[in-house]
C-alpha positions as CSV (number, residue, x, y, z in Angstrom):
1,I,3.0,20.2,10.8
2,G,1.0,17.2,12.4
3,V,1.8,15.1,15.7
4,R,0.3,11.4,16.2
5,L,0.7,10.3,19.7
6,T,0.2,6.6,20.2
7,S,0.1,5.2,23.4
8,I,0.2,1.3,24.8
9,D,-0.9,0.3,27.8
10,L,1.7,-1.6,30.3
11,E,1.3,-3.9,33.2
12,L,3.5,-2.6,36.2
13,A,4.2,-4.0,39.4
14,Q,2.8,-2.4,42.6
15,S,4.8,-1.8,45.7
16,G,2.2,-3.5,48.9
17,A,4.1,-2.9,51.5
18,A,3.7,0.1,53.7
19,D,7.2,1.2,54.0
20,D,7.5,0.7,50.4
21,A,10.3,-1.9,51.2
22,D,9.5,-3.9,47.7
23,R,9.7,-0.7,45.6
24,V,9.8,-0.7,41.8
25,T,11.7,1.7,39.6
26,H,10.9,2.0,36.2
27,S,12.9,3.3,33.7
28,Y,12.1,5.1,30.2
29,H,13.4,6.4,26.6
30,L,12.0,8.8,24.8
31,F,12.5,9.5,21.2
32,A,11.7,12.6,19.6
33,G,12.6,13.1,16.2
34,P,11.8,11.7,12.5
35,K,10.8,8.6,12.1
36,R,13.7,7.2,9.7
37,D,16.0,3.9,9.9
38,D,19.0,5.9,9.5
39,I,18.5,8.0,13.2
40,L,16.2,5.9,15.2
41,P,17.8,3.5,17.8
42,A,18.7,0.2,17.3
43,G,15.7,-2.2,17.7
44,T,13.0,0.4,17.3
45,E,12.5,-0.6,13.6
46,R,8.4,-1.5,14.4
47,V,7.9,2.2,15.2
48,I,7.4,3.2,11.1
49,D,4.1,1.2,10.9
50,F,3.7,1.3,6.8
51,G,0.5,-1.1,7.7
52,S,-0.8,-4.3,6.0
53,F,-3.1,-5.1,3.2
54,F,-6.6,-5.8,4.3
55,G,-4.7,-6.8,7.8
56,I,-3.3,-10.3,6.5
57,F,-0.5,-9.5,4.6
58,R,2.2,-6.6,6.0
59,V,3.7,-4.1,3.5
60,D,6.7,-3.4,5.5
61,W,9.4,-5.1,3.3
62,I,7.3,-3.6,0.3
63,S,7.3,-0.1,1.6
64,R,11.1,-0.2,2.7
65,L,12.5,-1.6,-0.6
66,L,10.4,1.6,-2.2
67,L,11.7,4.0,0.2
68,D,15.5,2.8,-0.4
69,A,14.8,3.0,-3.8
70,L,12.9,6.2,-3.9
71,K,16.6,7.4,-1.2
72,L,18.7,6.1,-4.6
73,F,16.8,8.1,-7.1
74,H,17.5,11.1,-5.1
75,H,21.0,10.1,-4.5
76,V,21.0,10.6,-8.3
77,T,19.2,12.8,-9.5
78,G,19.6,15.5,-6.4
79,S,15.7,16.1,-6.7
80,W,13.0,14.9,-4.4
81,G,10.5,15.7,-7.1
82,I,12.3,13.5,-9.8
83,A,13.2,10.9,-7.2
84,V,9.4,10.5,-6.9
85,I,8.7,10.5,-10.4
86,C,11.2,7.7,-11.3
87,L,9.9,5.9,-8.6
88,T,6.6,6.0,-9.9
89,I,7.7,5.4,-13.5
90,C,9.7,2.1,-12.4
91,V,6.7,0.7,-10.3
92,R,4.4,1.3,-13.0
93,G,6.7,0.2,-15.5
94,L,7.2,-3.3,-13.5
95,M,3.0,-3.6,-13.5
96,F,2.7,-2.9,-17.2
97,P,2.9,-6.8,-18.0
98,I,0.1,-7.3,-15.3
99,S,-1.8,-4.4,-16.6
100,I,-1.6,-5.7,-19.9
101,K,-3.0,-8.9,-19.1
102,Q,-5.5,-7.5,-17.2
103,A,-6.7,-5.4,-20.0
104,R,-6.5,-8.6,-22.1
105,S,-8.8,-10.4,-20.1
106,A,-11.1,-7.5,-20.0
107,A,-11.6,-7.2,-23.5
108,K,-12.3,-11.0,-24.2
109,M,-14.5,-10.8,-21.2
110,Q,-16.4,-8.0,-23.1
111,A,-16.3,-9.4,-26.6
112,I,-18.2,-12.7,-24.7
113,Q,-20.8,-10.0,-23.3
114,P,-23.3,-10.2,-25.8
115,E,-23.2,-14.6,-25.8
116,L,-23.3,-14.0,-22.3
117,A,-26.2,-12.1,-22.2
118,A,-27.9,-14.7,-24.8
119,L,-27.6,-17.4,-22.2
120,K,-28.8,-15.4,-19.8
121,E,-32.2,-14.7,-21.7
122,K,-32.5,-18.5,-22.9
123,Y,-32.0,-20.1,-19.3
124,G,-33.9,-17.3,-17.6
125,N,-34.1,-18.5,-14.1
126,D,-32.3,-22.3,-14.1
127,K,-29.2,-21.2,-12.6
128,E,-27.5,-24.6,-12.8
129,K,-27.7,-24.8,-16.6
130,F,-26.9,-21.1,-17.0
131,A,-23.5,-21.6,-15.0
132,R,-22.7,-25.2,-17.2
133,A,-23.5,-22.7,-20.3
134,Q,-21.3,-19.8,-18.5
135,M,-18.5,-22.3,-18.1
136,E,-18.3,-24.3,-21.9
137,L,-18.5,-20.5,-22.9
138,F,-15.5,-19.7,-20.8
139,R,-13.7,-22.9,-22.3
140,K,-15.1,-22.5,-26.3
141,H,-13.5,-18.9,-25.7
142,N,-10.4,-20.1,-23.8
143,H,-11.1,-17.6,-21.5
144,N,-10.6,-17.8,-17.2
145,P,-12.6,-14.9,-15.8
146,F,-10.1,-15.3,-12.6
147,T,-7.3,-14.1,-14.9
148,G,-9.1,-10.6,-14.5
149,C,-8.7,-10.5,-10.9
150,L,-5.8,-12.4,-10.2
151,P,-3.8,-9.3,-11.4
152,I,-5.4,-7.0,-9.2
153,F,-4.3,-8.7,-6.0
154,L,-0.9,-8.8,-7.4
155,Q,-0.8,-5.2,-8.0
156,L,-2.7,-4.0,-4.9
157,P,0.1,-4.8,-2.4
158,I,2.9,-3.0,-4.4
159,F,0.6,0.2,-4.7
160,M,-0.2,0.0,-1.4
161,G,3.5,0.3,-0.5
162,L,4.3,2.5,-2.8
163,Y,1.9,4.6,-1.3
164,Q,3.0,4.1,2.4
165,S,6.3,4.5,1.7
166,L,5.7,7.9,0.3
167,N,3.4,9.2,2.9
168,H,6.6,8.0,5.8
169,A,8.7,9.4,3.9
170,V,10.3,12.2,6.0
171,D,12.6,13.5,3.5
172,L,9.8,15.0,1.4
173,R,8.9,17.4,3.9
174,L,9.4,20.8,3.1
175,A,11.1,19.9,0.2
176,G,10.1,21.6,-3.0
177,F,9.4,20.8,-6.8
178,L,8.2,23.1,-9.7
179,W,5.4,25.2,-8.2
180,V,4.9,22.9,-5.1
181,D,6.3,24.0,-2.0
182,N,6.4,20.8,0.5
183,L,6.4,17.5,-1.3
184,A,5.0,15.8,1.9
185,A,1.9,18.4,2.3
186,P,-1.7,17.4,0.8
187,D,-2.2,17.7,-2.6
188,A,-4.2,21.2,-2.9
189,L,-5.0,23.0,-6.0
190,F,-7.5,25.8,-4.1
191,R,-8.0,26.2,-0.7
192,M,-11.9,25.2,0.3
193,P,-13.7,27.4,2.6
């Protein structure tokens, strides 16, 4: 069991009068329980922080969507382990066309690698001529080098959302599947000293 405490600095008004005539009273509500949307009080959705993609793109909506899908699969199958497997298969299935495009782009790049090496040797230190020849080579083979990188930037937030949704799934705690007695515990095939 792990507990993580977070704190936020609050600016509180001070009483300045000697007789406490301007006394200020503060009241707080404390919630000690699992971070689940169906249990948390209204207006506290931000307590569950699913993180962000390089600090710019929030993965909250992706993680919440995948967490809802995980709960749906559990409702259908009755097993959290099978629900995780179904969710993973669905995410990989949806990412399959993008993965294929990335693999084809990598294969095309590998096929033109000998010609690219010949261009490097031919132009040596003349970077400008090499860049022009390289772009001409890419145009000749109808290859855009950015098509290999773009799929990664499409997939990464989704896979980060999947990781965060599984990481924040409170229901997986102490749920067993096959030989695993706790799906929320870190994977450990053997104990290290």
